[in-house]
Each structure stands twice: as C-alpha cells, then as structure tokens.
DOTIVEX-473338 format. One record per residue: residue in three letters; x, y, z of N, C-alpha, C in turn. Coordinates in Angstrom, 1 decimal, decimal comma. Layout:
REM residues N
<atom rovo="ALA" n_east="X" n_north="Y" n_up="Z" ca_east="X" ca_north="Y" ca_up="Z" c_east="X" c_north="Y" c_up="Z"/>
...
END
This chain:
REM residues 144
<atom rovo="MET" n_east="228,3" n_north="-160,3" n_up="76,9" ca_east="228,1" ca_north="-160,0" ca_up="78,2" c_east="227,1" c_north="-158,1" c_up="78,5"/>
<atom rovo="ASN" n_east="226,5" n_north="-157,8" n_up="78,9" ca_east="226,4" ca_north="-156,7" ca_up="78,9" c_east="227,4" c_north="-155,2" c_up="79,5"/>
<atom rovo="LYS" n_east="227,5" n_north="-154,3" n_up="79,4" ca_east="227,9" ca_north="-153,3" ca_up="79,8" c_east="228,4" c_north="-152,9" c_up="81,3"/>
<atom rovo="VAL" n_east="227,0" n_north="-152,9" n_up="82,3" ca_east="227,0" ca_north="-153,5" ca_up="83,7" c_east="227,7" c_north="-154,6" c_up="84,1"/>
<atom rovo="ALA" n_east="227,8" n_north="-155,4" n_up="83,2" ca_east="228,2" ca_north="-156,5" ca_up="83,8" c_east="230,1" c_north="-156,5" c_up="83,5"/>
<atom rovo="ILE" n_east="230,5" n_north="-156,0" n_up="82,6" ca_east="231,7" ca_north="-155,5" ca_up="82,5" c_east="232,1" c_north="-154,5" c_up="83,1"/>
<atom rovo="THR" n_east="231,4" n_north="-153,1" n_up="83,5" ca_east="232,1" ca_north="-152,0" ca_up="84,3" c_east="231,6" c_north="-152,7" c_up="86,0"/>
<atom rovo="GLY" n_east="230,9" n_north="-153,5" n_up="86,5" ca_east="230,9" ca_north="-154,2" ca_up="87,6" c_east="232,4" c_north="-155,0" c_up="87,4"/>
<atom rovo="LEU" n_east="232,6" n_north="-155,8" n_up="86,9" ca_east="234,1" ca_north="-157,0" ca_up="86,7" c_east="235,3" c_north="-155,9" c_up="86,9"/>
<atom rovo="ILE" n_east="235,5" n_north="-154,8" n_up="86,5" ca_east="236,5" ca_north="-154,6" ca_up="86,2" c_east="236,3" c_north="-153,5" c_up="87,1"/>
<atom rovo="SER" n_east="235,3" n_north="-152,9" n_up="87,7" ca_east="235,5" ca_north="-152,1" ca_up="89,0" c_east="236,5" c_north="-152,9" c_up="90,1"/>
<atom rovo="ILE" n_east="235,8" n_north="-154,3" n_up="89,7" ca_east="236,2" ca_north="-154,9" ca_up="91,1" c_east="237,4" c_north="-155,4" c_up="91,4"/>
<atom rovo="GLY" n_east="238,2" n_north="-154,7" n_up="89,5" ca_east="239,7" ca_north="-155,1" ca_up="89,7" c_east="240,3" c_north="-154,3" c_up="89,9"/>
<atom rovo="LEU" n_east="239,6" n_north="-152,7" n_up="89,5" ca_east="240,1" ca_north="-151,5" ca_up="89,9" c_east="240,5" c_north="-151,2" c_up="91,6"/>
<atom rovo="ILE" n_east="239,9" n_north="-151,9" n_up="91,9" ca_east="239,0" ca_north="-151,8" ca_up="94,2" c_east="240,5" c_north="-152,5" c_up="94,3"/>
<atom rovo="GLY" n_east="240,6" n_north="-153,6" n_up="94,1" ca_east="241,4" ca_north="-154,7" ca_up="94,2" c_east="243,2" c_north="-153,9" c_up="94,2"/>
<atom rovo="CYS" n_east="242,6" n_north="-153,5" n_up="92,9" ca_east="244,5" ca_north="-151,9" ca_up="92,4" c_east="244,6" c_north="-151,3" c_up="92,8"/>
<atom rovo="SER" n_east="243,4" n_north="-150,6" n_up="93,7" ca_east="243,4" ca_north="-149,5" ca_up="94,9" c_east="243,8" c_north="-149,6" c_up="95,7"/>
<atom rovo="VAL" n_east="243,6" n_north="-151,1" n_up="96,4" ca_east="244,8" ca_north="-151,4" ca_up="97,5" c_east="246,0" c_north="-151,7" c_up="97,6"/>
<atom rovo="GLN" n_east="246,6" n_north="-151,6" n_up="97,0" ca_east="248,1" ca_north="-151,7" ca_up="96,7" c_east="248,4" c_north="-150,7" c_up="96,2"/>
<atom rovo="PRO" n_east="249,4" n_north="-149,4" n_up="97,1" ca_east="249,7" ca_north="-148,4" ca_up="96,9" c_east="251,1" c_north="-148,7" c_up="95,4"/>
<atom rovo="VAL" n_east="251,0" n_north="-149,0" n_up="94,5" ca_east="251,7" ca_north="-148,5" ca_up="93,5" c_east="251,9" c_north="-147,2" c_up="92,7"/>
<atom rovo="ALA" n_east="250,8" n_north="-146,6" n_up="93,0" ca_east="250,2" ca_north="-144,9" ca_up="92,4" c_east="251,5" c_north="-143,6" c_up="93,0"/>
<atom rovo="GLN" n_east="252,2" n_north="-143,5" n_up="92,0" ca_east="253,1" ca_north="-142,5" ca_up="92,3" c_east="253,3" c_north="-141,4" c_up="91,5"/>
<atom rovo="PHE" n_east="253,8" n_north="-140,2" n_up="92,0" ca_east="254,5" ca_north="-139,0" ca_up="91,4" c_east="255,2" c_north="-138,4" c_up="90,9"/>
<atom rovo="GLU" n_east="255,7" n_north="-138,7" n_up="89,5" ca_east="257,0" ca_north="-139,0" ca_up="88,8" c_east="257,5" c_north="-137,4" c_up="89,0"/>
<atom rovo="ALA" n_east="256,6" n_north="-136,7" n_up="89,1" ca_east="257,2" ca_north="-135,4" ca_up="88,9" c_east="255,7" c_north="-134,6" c_up="89,1"/>
<atom rovo="ALA" n_east="255,6" n_north="-133,2" n_up="89,4" ca_east="254,1" ca_north="-132,6" ca_up="89,3" c_east="253,1" c_north="-132,7" c_up="88,3"/>
<atom rovo="ASN" n_east="254,0" n_north="-133,0" n_up="87,1" ca_east="253,4" ca_north="-132,6" ca_up="85,9" c_east="253,5" c_north="-134,1" c_up="85,8"/>
<atom rovo="THR" n_east="253,4" n_north="-135,3" n_up="85,8" ca_east="253,4" ca_north="-136,6" ca_up="86,0" c_east="252,7" c_north="-137,7" c_up="87,2"/>
<atom rovo="HIS" n_east="252,2" n_north="-138,3" n_up="86,4" ca_east="251,6" ca_north="-139,1" ca_up="87,9" c_east="251,7" c_north="-141,1" c_up="87,0"/>
<atom rovo="CYS" n_east="251,9" n_north="-142,2" n_up="87,9" ca_east="251,5" ca_north="-143,0" ca_up="86,9" c_east="250,8" c_north="-143,5" c_up="88,0"/>
<atom rovo="ALA" n_east="250,3" n_north="-144,7" n_up="88,2" ca_east="249,5" ca_north="-145,6" ca_up="89,0" c_east="248,5" c_north="-147,1" c_up="88,0"/>
<atom rovo="ARG" n_east="248,8" n_north="-147,7" n_up="88,8" ca_east="248,2" ca_north="-149,3" ca_up="87,8" c_east="247,3" c_north="-149,2" c_up="87,8"/>
<atom rovo="TYR" n_east="246,4" n_north="-149,2" n_up="86,8" ca_east="244,9" ca_north="-149,9" ca_up="86,1" c_east="244,7" c_north="-151,3" c_up="85,6"/>
<atom rovo="MET" n_east="244,3" n_north="-151,9" n_up="86,2" ca_east="244,4" ca_north="-153,0" ca_up="85,9" c_east="245,2" c_north="-153,7" c_up="85,8"/>
<atom rovo="ILE" n_east="246,2" n_north="-154,2" n_up="84,9" ca_east="247,1" ca_north="-154,8" ca_up="84,9" c_east="248,7" c_north="-154,2" c_up="84,1"/>
<atom rovo="TYR" n_east="247,4" n_north="-152,5" n_up="83,9" ca_east="248,3" ca_north="-151,5" ca_up="82,9" c_east="249,2" c_north="-150,8" c_up="84,3"/>
<atom rovo="ASP" n_east="250,2" n_north="-150,2" n_up="84,0" ca_east="251,1" ca_north="-149,0" ca_up="84,7" c_east="250,5" c_north="-147,5" c_up="83,2"/>
<atom rovo="MET" n_east="249,8" n_north="-147,0" n_up="83,5" ca_east="249,5" ca_north="-146,2" ca_up="83,0" c_east="249,9" c_north="-144,7" c_up="83,9"/>
<atom rovo="CYS" n_east="250,4" n_north="-143,2" n_up="83,1" ca_east="250,7" ca_north="-141,9" ca_up="83,4" c_east="249,9" c_north="-141,3" c_up="82,9"/>
<atom rovo="ALA" n_east="249,5" n_north="-140,0" n_up="83,8" ca_east="249,2" ca_north="-139,1" ca_up="82,9" c_east="250,4" c_north="-137,8" c_up="83,0"/>
<atom rovo="HIS" n_east="250,1" n_north="-136,9" n_up="81,9" ca_east="250,5" ca_north="-136,4" ca_up="81,8" c_east="250,6" c_north="-134,7" c_up="81,3"/>
<atom rovo="ASP" n_east="250,9" n_north="-133,5" n_up="82,5" ca_east="250,9" ca_north="-132,3" ca_up="82,1" c_east="251,8" c_north="-131,6" c_up="80,9"/>
<atom rovo="VAL" n_east="251,5" n_north="-130,9" n_up="80,3" ca_east="253,1" ca_north="-131,1" ca_up="79,3" c_east="253,4" c_north="-129,5" c_up="79,9"/>
<atom rovo="ASP" n_east="252,3" n_north="-128,7" n_up="79,5" ca_east="252,6" ca_north="-127,8" ca_up="79,9" c_east="252,3" c_north="-126,5" c_up="81,3"/>
<atom rovo="ARG" n_east="252,2" n_north="-127,3" n_up="82,6" ca_east="252,0" ca_north="-126,9" ca_up="83,7" c_east="250,6" c_north="-126,5" c_up="83,8"/>
<atom rovo="ASP" n_east="249,9" n_north="-126,5" n_up="83,3" ca_east="248,3" ca_north="-126,0" ca_up="83,5" c_east="247,7" c_north="-126,5" c_up="83,8"/>
<atom rovo="GLY" n_east="247,5" n_north="-127,6" n_up="84,7" ca_east="246,4" ca_north="-128,7" ca_up="85,5" c_east="245,6" c_north="-129,3" c_up="84,6"/>
<atom rovo="VAL" n_east="246,2" n_north="-129,3" n_up="83,4" ca_east="245,0" ca_north="-130,0" ca_up="82,4" c_east="246,3" c_north="-131,2" c_up="81,7"/>
<atom rovo="THR" n_east="245,1" n_north="-132,6" n_up="81,5" ca_east="245,9" ca_north="-133,6" ca_up="81,1" c_east="246,0" c_north="-133,6" c_up="80,1"/>
<atom rovo="ASP" n_east="247,3" n_north="-133,4" n_up="79,8" ca_east="247,8" ca_north="-134,0" ca_up="77,9" c_east="247,7" c_north="-135,2" c_up="77,4"/>
<atom rovo="TYR" n_east="248,2" n_north="-136,0" n_up="78,1" ca_east="247,9" ca_north="-137,5" ca_up="78,0" c_east="248,4" c_north="-138,0" c_up="78,6"/>
<atom rovo="PHE" n_east="247,1" n_north="-139,4" n_up="78,6" ca_east="247,8" ca_north="-140,8" ca_up="79,2" c_east="249,1" c_north="-141,6" c_up="78,3"/>
<atom rovo="PHE" n_east="250,0" n_north="-142,4" n_up="78,7" ca_east="250,7" ca_north="-143,0" ca_up="78,2" c_east="251,0" c_north="-144,5" c_up="79,1"/>
<atom rovo="PHE" n_east="251,4" n_north="-145,2" n_up="78,6" ca_east="251,9" ca_north="-146,5" ca_up="78,9" c_east="253,1" c_north="-146,4" c_up="80,0"/>
<atom rovo="ALA" n_east="253,6" n_north="-147,1" n_up="81,2" ca_east="254,6" ca_north="-146,8" ca_up="81,6" c_east="255,6" c_north="-147,4" c_up="81,0"/>
<atom rovo="ASP" n_east="255,1" n_north="-149,2" n_up="80,8" ca_east="256,3" ca_north="-150,0" ca_up="79,8" c_east="256,8" c_north="-150,0" c_up="78,6"/>
<atom rovo="ASP" n_east="256,0" n_north="-149,0" n_up="77,6" ca_east="256,8" ca_north="-148,3" ca_up="76,3" c_east="256,5" c_north="-147,3" c_up="75,7"/>
<atom rovo="ASP" n_east="256,2" n_north="-146,0" n_up="76,9" ca_east="255,6" ca_north="-144,6" ca_up="76,8" c_east="255,0" c_north="-144,3" c_up="75,5"/>
<atom rovo="GLN" n_east="254,5" n_north="-145,2" n_up="74,8" ca_east="253,1" ca_north="-145,2" ca_up="75,0" c_east="251,9" c_north="-144,5" c_up="74,7"/>
<atom rovo="VAL" n_east="251,3" n_north="-142,8" n_up="74,2" ca_east="250,6" ca_north="-142,2" ca_up="74,5" c_east="249,1" c_north="-143,0" c_up="73,8"/>
<atom rovo="PHE" n_east="248,6" n_north="-143,2" n_up="74,3" ca_east="247,1" ca_north="-144,0" ca_up="74,3" c_east="245,9" c_north="-142,8" c_up="74,3"/>
<atom rovo="LEU" n_east="245,9" n_north="-141,7" n_up="75,3" ca_east="245,1" ca_north="-141,5" ca_up="75,0" c_east="245,5" c_north="-140,0" c_up="75,0"/>
<atom rovo="THR" n_east="244,7" n_north="-138,1" n_up="74,5" ca_east="245,5" ca_north="-137,6" ca_up="74,3" c_east="243,8" c_north="-136,4" c_up="74,7"/>
<atom rovo="ARG" n_east="244,2" n_north="-135,4" n_up="74,7" ca_east="243,2" ca_north="-134,2" ca_up="74,7" c_east="242,7" c_north="-133,3" c_up="73,4"/>
<atom rovo="SER" n_east="241,4" n_north="-133,5" n_up="73,6" ca_east="241,7" ca_north="-132,7" ca_up="71,9" c_east="242,4" c_north="-131,1" c_up="71,6"/>
<atom rovo="GLY" n_east="242,9" n_north="-132,1" n_up="70,9" ca_east="243,6" ca_north="-130,3" ca_up="69,9" c_east="244,8" c_north="-130,6" c_up="70,4"/>
<atom rovo="PHE" n_east="245,6" n_north="-132,2" n_up="71,1" ca_east="246,9" ca_north="-132,5" ca_up="71,7" c_east="247,5" c_north="-133,1" c_up="70,7"/>
<atom rovo="SER" n_east="249,0" n_north="-132,6" n_up="70,2" ca_east="249,8" ca_north="-133,9" ca_up="69,3" c_east="251,0" c_north="-134,0" c_up="70,1"/>
<atom rovo="PRO" n_east="251,1" n_north="-135,4" n_up="70,8" ca_east="252,5" ca_north="-135,5" ca_up="71,4" c_east="253,5" c_north="-135,1" c_up="70,9"/>
<atom rovo="SER" n_east="254,5" n_north="-134,9" n_up="70,9" ca_east="256,1" ca_north="-134,8" ca_up="70,3" c_east="257,2" c_north="-135,6" c_up="70,8"/>
<atom rovo="ASP" n_east="256,3" n_north="-135,5" n_up="72,7" ca_east="257,8" ca_north="-136,2" ca_up="73,2" c_east="257,8" c_north="-138,1" c_up="73,1"/>
<atom rovo="ARG" n_east="256,6" n_north="-138,6" n_up="73,4" ca_east="256,6" ca_north="-139,7" ca_up="73,5" c_east="255,6" c_north="-140,3" c_up="71,9"/>
<atom rovo="PRO" n_east="255,9" n_north="-141,5" n_up="71,8" ca_east="255,5" ca_north="-142,0" ca_up="70,5" c_east="253,9" c_north="-142,1" c_up="70,6"/>
<atom rovo="PRO" n_east="253,3" n_north="-142,1" n_up="69,8" ca_east="251,4" ca_north="-142,0" ca_up="69,9" c_east="251,0" c_north="-144,0" c_up="69,6"/>
<atom rovo="HIS" n_east="250,3" n_north="-144,6" n_up="70,1" ca_east="249,6" ca_north="-145,9" ca_up="69,6" c_east="249,5" c_north="-145,7" c_up="68,8"/>
<atom rovo="VAL" n_east="248,8" n_north="-147,0" n_up="68,0" ca_east="248,3" ca_north="-147,2" ca_up="66,7" c_east="247,1" c_north="-146,4" c_up="66,8"/>
<atom rovo="CYS" n_east="246,5" n_north="-146,7" n_up="68,0" ca_east="245,1" ca_north="-147,0" ca_up="68,2" c_east="245,1" c_north="-145,6" c_up="69,3"/>
<atom rovo="MET" n_east="245,6" n_north="-144,6" n_up="69,5" ca_east="245,2" ca_north="-143,8" ca_up="70,1" c_east="244,4" c_north="-143,1" c_up="69,9"/>
<atom rovo="GLN" n_east="243,3" n_north="-142,4" n_up="70,9" ca_east="242,2" ca_north="-142,5" ca_up="71,3" c_east="242,2" c_north="-140,9" c_up="71,3"/>
<atom rovo="THR" n_east="241,4" n_north="-139,8" n_up="71,3" ca_east="240,9" ca_north="-138,7" ca_up="72,5" c_east="240,0" c_north="-138,4" c_up="72,9"/>
<atom rovo="MET" n_east="240,4" n_north="-137,8" n_up="74,4" ca_east="239,4" ca_north="-137,4" ca_up="75,5" c_east="238,5" c_north="-137,2" c_up="75,1"/>
<atom rovo="GLY" n_east="236,8" n_north="-137,3" n_up="75,6" ca_east="235,8" ca_north="-136,5" ca_up="75,0" c_east="235,7" c_north="-135,6" c_up="76,5"/>
<atom rovo="PRO" n_east="235,0" n_north="-134,2" n_up="76,8" ca_east="235,2" ca_north="-133,4" ca_up="78,0" c_east="235,0" c_north="-134,3" c_up="79,5"/>
<atom rovo="LYS" n_east="234,2" n_north="-135,1" n_up="79,2" ca_east="233,9" ca_north="-136,0" ca_up="81,0" c_east="235,2" c_north="-136,3" c_up="81,0"/>
<atom rovo="LEU" n_east="236,0" n_north="-137,1" n_up="80,2" ca_east="236,7" ca_north="-138,2" ca_up="80,3" c_east="238,4" c_north="-137,2" c_up="80,9"/>
<atom rovo="GLN" n_east="238,2" n_north="-135,8" n_up="79,9" ca_east="239,5" ca_north="-135,0" ca_up="80,2" c_east="238,9" c_north="-134,6" c_up="81,3"/>
<atom rovo="VAL" n_east="238,1" n_north="-134,2" n_up="82,6" ca_east="237,4" ca_north="-133,7" ca_up="84,0" c_east="238,7" c_north="-134,5" c_up="84,4"/>
<atom rovo="ILE" n_east="238,0" n_north="-135,9" n_up="83,7" ca_east="238,8" ca_north="-137,0" ca_up="85,4" c_east="239,6" c_north="-137,4" c_up="84,8"/>
<atom rovo="ALA" n_east="240,6" n_north="-137,4" n_up="83,8" ca_east="241,7" ca_north="-137,5" ca_up="83,6" c_east="242,6" c_north="-136,1" c_up="84,4"/>
<atom rovo="ASN" n_east="241,9" n_north="-134,3" n_up="84,5" ca_east="242,9" ca_north="-133,6" ca_up="84,9" c_east="242,5" c_north="-133,9" c_up="86,8"/>
<atom rovo="ASN" n_east="241,6" n_north="-134,7" n_up="87,3" ca_east="241,8" ca_north="-135,4" ca_up="88,8" c_east="243,4" c_north="-136,2" c_up="89,1"/>
<atom rovo="VAL" n_east="243,7" n_north="-136,6" n_up="87,4" ca_east="244,4" ca_north="-137,5" ca_up="87,9" c_east="245,6" c_north="-137,0" c_up="88,2"/>
<atom rovo="LEU" n_east="246,1" n_north="-136,1" n_up="88,0" ca_east="247,1" ca_north="-134,8" ca_up="88,5" c_east="247,5" c_north="-134,4" c_up="89,4"/>
<atom rovo="ASP" n_east="246,0" n_north="-133,9" n_up="89,8" ca_east="245,1" ca_north="-133,2" ca_up="91,4" c_east="246,2" c_north="-134,2" c_up="92,6"/>
<atom rovo="PRO" n_east="246,5" n_north="-133,7" n_up="93,3" ca_east="247,1" ca_north="-134,0" ca_up="94,4" c_east="246,4" c_north="-134,0" c_up="95,4"/>
<atom rovo="ASP" n_east="245,5" n_north="-132,8" n_up="95,8" ca_east="244,8" ca_north="-132,9" ca_up="96,6" c_east="243,4" c_north="-134,0" c_up="96,9"/>
<atom rovo="VAL" n_east="243,8" n_north="-135,0" n_up="95,2" ca_east="242,4" ca_north="-135,6" ca_up="94,8" c_east="242,9" c_north="-137,0" c_up="94,9"/>
<atom rovo="GLN" n_east="244,7" n_north="-136,9" n_up="94,4" ca_east="245,5" ca_north="-138,5" ca_up="94,7" c_east="245,4" c_north="-138,6" c_up="96,4"/>
<atom rovo="ALA" n_east="246,0" n_north="-137,7" n_up="97,4" ca_east="246,3" ca_north="-137,3" ca_up="98,5" c_east="244,3" c_north="-138,4" c_up="99,2"/>
<atom rovo="ASP" n_east="243,0" n_north="-138,6" n_up="98,7" ca_east="242,2" ca_north="-139,1" ca_up="99,3" c_east="241,6" c_north="-140,1" c_up="98,8"/>
<atom rovo="PRO" n_east="241,7" n_north="-141,6" n_up="99,4" ca_east="241,4" ca_north="-142,7" ca_up="98,7" c_east="240,2" c_north="-142,8" c_up="98,2"/>
<atom rovo="VAL" n_east="238,5" n_north="-141,7" n_up="98,7" ca_east="238,1" ca_north="-142,3" ca_up="98,0" c_east="237,3" c_north="-141,3" c_up="96,9"/>
<atom rovo="ARG" n_east="238,8" n_north="-140,2" n_up="97,1" ca_east="238,7" ca_north="-139,4" ca_up="95,8" c_east="239,2" c_north="-140,1" c_up="94,4"/>
<atom rovo="THR" n_east="240,2" n_north="-140,5" n_up="94,8" ca_east="241,2" ca_north="-141,1" ca_up="93,9" c_east="240,0" c_north="-142,6" c_up="93,9"/>
<atom rovo="ARG" n_east="239,8" n_north="-143,5" n_up="94,3" ca_east="239,1" ca_north="-144,2" ca_up="93,6" c_east="238,1" c_north="-144,2" c_up="92,6"/>
<atom rovo="ALA" n_east="236,9" n_north="-143,2" n_up="93,2" ca_east="236,4" ca_north="-142,6" ca_up="91,9" c_east="237,3" c_north="-142,6" c_up="90,9"/>
<atom rovo="THR" n_east="237,9" n_north="-141,5" n_up="90,8" ca_east="239,0" ca_north="-141,3" ca_up="89,5" c_east="238,8" c_north="-142,8" c_up="89,2"/>
<atom rovo="LYS" n_east="239,5" n_north="-143,1" n_up="89,4" ca_east="239,9" ca_north="-144,4" ca_up="88,9" c_east="238,8" c_north="-144,9" c_up="88,1"/>
<atom rovo="GLN" n_east="237,6" n_north="-145,6" n_up="88,5" ca_east="237,0" ca_north="-145,9" ca_up="88,3" c_east="235,8" c_north="-145,0" c_up="87,3"/>
<atom rovo="GLY" n_east="235,5" n_north="-143,9" n_up="87,3" ca_east="235,4" ca_north="-143,0" ca_up="86,1" c_east="236,0" c_north="-142,9" c_up="84,8"/>
<atom rovo="LEU" n_east="237,7" n_north="-143,1" n_up="84,8" ca_east="238,5" ca_north="-143,6" ca_up="84,0" c_east="238,0" c_north="-144,5" c_up="83,0"/>
<atom rovo="LEU" n_east="237,8" n_north="-145,3" n_up="84,0" ca_east="237,2" ca_north="-146,8" ca_up="83,5" c_east="236,0" c_north="-146,7" c_up="82,5"/>
<atom rovo="THR" n_east="235,3" n_north="-146,6" n_up="83,6" ca_east="233,7" ca_north="-146,1" ca_up="82,8" c_east="233,9" c_north="-145,5" c_up="81,8"/>
<atom rovo="GLU" n_east="234,8" n_north="-144,5" n_up="81,5" ca_east="235,2" ca_north="-143,4" ca_up="79,4" c_east="235,7" c_north="-144,5" c_up="78,6"/>
<atom rovo="TYR" n_east="236,8" n_north="-145,1" n_up="79,7" ca_east="237,8" ca_north="-146,0" ca_up="79,0" c_east="236,6" c_north="-146,9" c_up="77,9"/>
<atom rovo="LEU" n_east="235,4" n_north="-147,3" n_up="79,1" ca_east="234,9" ca_north="-148,6" ca_up="77,8" c_east="233,6" c_north="-147,8" c_up="76,8"/>
<atom rovo="LYS" n_east="233,4" n_north="-146,8" n_up="77,2" ca_east="232,8" ca_north="-146,3" ca_up="76,3" c_east="233,7" c_north="-146,3" c_up="74,5"/>
<atom rovo="LEU" n_east="235,0" n_north="-145,7" n_up="75,2" ca_east="236,1" ca_north="-146,1" ca_up="73,6" c_east="236,1" c_north="-147,7" c_up="73,3"/>
<atom rovo="PHE" n_east="236,2" n_north="-148,2" n_up="74,6" ca_east="236,5" ca_north="-149,8" ca_up="73,7" c_east="236,0" c_north="-150,3" c_up="72,6"/>
<atom rovo="PRO" n_east="234,6" n_north="-150,4" n_up="71,4" ca_east="234,6" ca_north="-150,8" ca_up="70,7" c_east="235,4" c_north="-150,1" c_up="69,7"/>
<atom rovo="ARG" n_east="236,3" n_north="-149,0" n_up="69,5" ca_east="236,6" ca_north="-148,1" ca_up="68,6" c_east="238,1" c_north="-148,6" c_up="68,5"/>
<atom rovo="ILE" n_east="238,3" n_north="-149,1" n_up="69,7" ca_east="240,2" ca_north="-149,3" ca_up="70,1" c_east="239,9" c_north="-150,9" c_up="69,9"/>
<atom rovo="SER" n_east="239,2" n_north="-151,5" n_up="70,2" ca_east="239,1" ca_north="-153,4" ca_up="69,0" c_east="239,0" c_north="-153,1" c_up="68,0"/>
<atom rovo="THR" n_east="238,4" n_north="-152,4" n_up="68,0" ca_east="238,3" ca_north="-152,5" ca_up="66,3" c_east="239,1" c_north="-151,8" c_up="65,1"/>
<atom rovo="CYS" n_east="240,1" n_north="-150,8" n_up="66,3" ca_east="241,6" ca_north="-150,7" ca_up="65,2" c_east="242,6" c_north="-151,6" c_up="66,3"/>
<atom rovo="GLN" n_east="242,6" n_north="-152,4" n_up="67,4" ca_east="243,6" ca_north="-153,3" ca_up="67,3" c_east="243,8" c_north="-154,4" c_up="67,2"/>
<atom rovo="VAL" n_east="242,2" n_north="-154,9" n_up="66,4" ca_east="241,6" ca_north="-156,2" ca_up="65,4" c_east="242,6" c_north="-155,5" c_up="63,7"/>
<atom rovo="LYS" n_east="242,2" n_north="-154,5" n_up="63,5" ca_east="242,5" ca_north="-154,5" ca_up="62,3" c_east="244,0" c_north="-154,0" c_up="61,7"/>
<atom rovo="ASN" n_east="245,0" n_north="-154,5" n_up="63,2" ca_east="245,9" ca_north="-154,1" ca_up="63,5" c_east="246,4" c_north="-155,1" c_up="63,3"/>
<atom rovo="GLY" n_east="245,8" n_north="-156,5" n_up="63,6" ca_east="246,4" ca_north="-157,5" ca_up="64,2" c_east="246,9" c_north="-157,8" c_up="65,7"/>
<atom rovo="ARG" n_east="245,7" n_north="-157,3" n_up="66,4" ca_east="246,4" ca_north="-156,9" ca_up="68,2" c_east="244,9" c_north="-156,9" c_up="68,8"/>
<atom rovo="GLY" n_east="245,0" n_north="-157,7" n_up="69,8" ca_east="244,2" ca_north="-157,8" ca_up="70,3" c_east="242,7" c_north="-157,9" c_up="70,4"/>
<atom rovo="PRO" n_east="241,5" n_north="-158,6" n_up="71,7" ca_east="240,7" ca_north="-159,3" ca_up="71,2" c_east="239,6" c_north="-158,8" c_up="70,6"/>
<atom rovo="GLU" n_east="237,7" n_north="-159,1" n_up="69,3" ca_east="237,3" ca_north="-158,8" ca_up="68,7" c_east="235,9" c_north="-158,1" c_up="69,9"/>
<atom rovo="ASN" n_east="235,8" n_north="-158,3" n_up="71,1" ca_east="235,3" ca_north="-157,6" ca_up="71,6" c_east="235,2" c_north="-157,9" c_up="72,9"/>
<atom rovo="ALA" n_east="234,4" n_north="-157,7" n_up="73,8" ca_east="235,0" ca_north="-157,4" ca_up="75,5" c_east="234,6" c_north="-158,3" c_up="76,3"/>
<atom rovo="ASP" n_east="233,8" n_north="-159,4" n_up="75,5" ca_east="234,0" ca_north="-160,9" ca_up="76,3" c_east="235,3" c_north="-161,4" c_up="75,7"/>
<atom rovo="ASP" n_east="235,5" n_north="-161,7" n_up="75,2" ca_east="237,2" ca_north="-162,2" ca_up="74,5" c_east="238,3" c_north="-160,6" c_up="75,8"/>
<atom rovo="PHE" n_east="238,3" n_north="-159,5" n_up="75,9" ca_east="239,0" ca_north="-159,6" ca_up="76,6" c_east="238,7" c_north="-159,8" c_up="77,4"/>
<atom rovo="LEU" n_east="237,9" n_north="-160,1" n_up="78,6" ca_east="237,5" ca_north="-160,3" ca_up="79,7" c_east="238,1" c_north="-162,2" c_up="80,0"/>
<atom rovo="ALA" n_east="237,9" n_north="-162,4" n_up="78,9" ca_east="238,7" ca_north="-164,3" ca_up="79,2" c_east="239,9" c_north="-163,9" c_up="78,8"/>
<atom rovo="ASP" n_east="241,2" n_north="-163,3" n_up="78,8" ca_east="242,0" ca_north="-163,6" ca_up="78,6" c_east="242,5" c_north="-163,2" c_up="80,0"/>
END
C-alpha cells in the first residue's frame, strides 16, 4: 500500500475522531486528545509555548520529544523519536488554545501530526519489531 493510500485511510480515521469531543486541556501546559485509537498528550514543561514532548495517556510513556530535550518526569518509550522542525511547529499548535478552539485548525493540526508521524513510521516500526512488538510494515499495521 502506498503512502498516499495510507495517509488517506488514516485521515478518514482522524476526521471520525475529530467529530467526537475527546480533546481536553489538563492544564495550561498539557493537552490530551484522541488520535486514532490512542489518547495522546502534548506537554510543555517550562510553559514557553514549545511542545517538549508527547506521551501516551494510558501509560505516561514519552514517544516524541523536541530536539535536545530529555524528559525527566515520565518514562521514555523504547522507540521514542525526536521531532523534526516541521513536526515541532505542528506540535506547538496542539498547545495553542486559539488553534484548539477552531475546529478547522484543530483538524488540520491532527492531520499534520499524522502526516509527520507517518514519516517516522519506518523507524518506529523497525524499532518495534527489533523489540518484539508491533507490525513490520504499514500494511500489517492497518490490517490489525
């Protein structure tokens, strides 16, 4: 399955998720929302408007960090990745209340996160397989 098809399928899933009002602000520096089947949270440690990391709401494991940041308040996921510049800009929008108040901008943010995450997917998948977890490729991931 090609990247366009994968992006399309997952975007449809995100649109469905965006209809359900699961997004919430836990605090001024943390925002949790449902992305596909996962509740994920963006967190800004020092409240400077820059997302320092994303973590899974169910187990608190950090799976995406800003470049040069090392989380000390939550455990890192075994396949934790560093956000590139484009993903960092999108991640910062997750914590922007003005963006989150606008359904169109919120949907665009979710779609941007997904697109950038798919770029990291090969590395994440390789790490998952190496550690005895998850599918080997996106086709297997979507089939589950």
